[in-house]
N, C-alpha and C positions, 0 to 999 in steps of 0.2 A: 618405625616399628612401635616406639613408645607412645607416639601420638595417636596411632590407630588403636592401641590398647586403651588409652585414656578415653578416647571417643566411645569405644565400645562399652567401657564401664559406666560412662555418663549416660549412655542410651539405656543400658540395663537398669540403672538406678532410676531413671526417669520413667521407664516402663513400669518398674515396681511401684513407684510413687503413684502413678496413674491407676494402677490396679488397686492399690491400697485405698485411694480416694473413692474409686468406683464401688468397692466392697462396702466402705463405710457409708456412702450415700445410700446404696441399695438397702443396706441394713436399717439405716435411719427411716427410709420411706416405708419399708416393710413393717417396722415396729410402730410407726405412726398410723399406718392403715389398720393394723391389728387393733390398736387401741381405739381407733375410730369405730371399727365394726363392733367391738366388744361393748362400747358405750352406746352405740346406736346414735352417734352424733350426725347431724345433717351436714351435707357436703358444703354448705354455705360458709362453714368454718374455714374451708380451704381458700376462700376468696382472697384474704389479705396476702396469702403466700404466693398465689398465681401471678401476681404482678400486674 
């Protein structure tokens, strides 16, 4: 019983962590693209980040 509860808590914490990372990443990409569009920078600036 205790083990199942612990596993459930771990899964929920991991899910929350993944959602947090996803939100942070999407916010970063959104702010980056807004900055790009507002300055009118060419997409060639994205070349170093695309890997």
